[in-house]
C-alpha positions, 0 to 999 in steps of 0.5 A: 087863178084868183082875181085878186092876184097882181099881174106879176103873180099871174104871169110868173113861173116860180122856181121849182125846188128839188122834189121831196116825196113822202111816199117812201124812204129815198136816197136823196141825191137831188137837192145838193144837201150835205150827206153828213151832219154838221159839227157836234158843237152846234147842238150845244149852241142850239140849247144855249140859243133856246134860252133867249128865243122870247127876245128878237135876235140882233138885227145886225147879227154882229157876232156872226159877221165878226166870225165870217170877217175873221175867218176870211180876213176881211172887215166886218163892214164888208159882210152881209148875212141873210136868211139863206143865199136865196134871200141874199141874192133876191136883195141883190136884185133889188139893191143893184139891178132894179130898172136895169138890164143884167146878164147871166148864163143861159144854163145856170141857177134857175132862180135868176130868171124868176127874180128878174121877172118878179122884180121887173129886171131885164136880162140877157142870157149868155149861152154856155160854150158847147162843153158847158163852160162859160163863154168868157169872150162874150162876158168880156164883150158885155157892158151889163152887170154880171152874175156868175155861179162858180162853180156853175149850177147845174153843170159843176164847171169852174172858172179860175180866179185869173179869169174872174179878175180879168173880167173885173179889171177890164170893166171896173164900172160893171158890177159882178156878183159871183155866187159861190154856193159850191166853192168849198168843194175844190174851187178857190174863192174870189174873196181876196179880190175884194180889197182891190175891186169895189165892183165885186160882190161874193155870195156864199151859203152855209147850206152845202159845205157847212151842212146847215140847209135846214137853218137857212144862213147865207152871206155876201161879201164886198166893199162897204158901199155894196153892203150898205145897199143890201142893208137898206133893202133888208131893213125895208123888208125885215130887220130880223132875217137870221134868228137867234138859233141860226146865228149861234149855229152858224158861228159854231159851224164857222169855228170848227174848221177841222170838221169842215175840212174833213167832210168837204174832203170826203165829199170830193173823194166820193165825187171822184170815185163816182165820176170814175164809176159813171164813166165805166158805165159809158156816161159822159161827165162834165168836170165838177168842182161842186158837190154834184156831177152832171152826166149823160148816157149816149144811149139812154134817155135821161128822163127815163133814167130819172124815173127808173131810179126814182122807182128804185128809191133813188132821187136825182135831178132832171131838168126838162130844158133845151140843151140839158134835157139829156143830163142828170144832176147827181148830188154826192152822198155818202160812199154807201149811198153812191155805191147803192146808186151805181149798183141800181143804175147798173141794173137799169142800164142792163135792162132793155 
């Protein structure tokens, strides 16, 4: 440990992303990436953007904001874009939670406790119910600002819009951020609520449903004052968070709605077939509206299954944490990939 480190860096446990081993070819079902490529239009967009890469990008990313605003039928000044939703969320912590206390689920996106510690934000963990749904009664009782991942990660559990609206309506002085990274795989977005609730901020990403994980584009939507706060934070760090190529590609991805609908439906259909196959193998699977499932076997240790799958060229995600250390999170791949996964998992389960 370097003697030059600050106390925060010395004490912090950073977020651990899904592993990306290079020792052999794997079927990657561990990082919730989209198994299908983005729309073909993006390759033309990349070529066009390359002509101007000697120039800084538009610091406002105006064209992308306009595209997002038009798509969701909101105002351009209600949109903020950043370098992936992780950056957008980090800016949210700085803009709204510094020197405050916030609340989020005990089992949710594991970047939140890291942001809180890094930025000196106190937080309360609200335990999920025994079935891994959000304890909405506890959320209604709390006066703290809230972050809700919907559908939740890593469980895939989903909260219906009327429940979200009830939380917003009952405590209008409380900010609520809804992280909708996985909303396009069967859930219903809360974006229409923006016009009635100035205490709502929604964060989405193009990494999952738009197949752009490698380009890092995320965005937030809310009332103008909240967006202004995010812009103040951004321009205090880096005015050029989204580069020219990423912006051009993101615009094309938003435009091709037919392709978007096609691949999200494919993933949802494959998810349902995968759930059925897992249940036939005696797994318990939490109902999911994400591009992954969360499952446990009553007789086999999850960590042992994780390692056995890895030895056979299949990567899934295992969290060695209380309450979920007997679950595997399995990203949904192509039909072919999931068939191989089920075949190899079946072989493992037959072994003593």
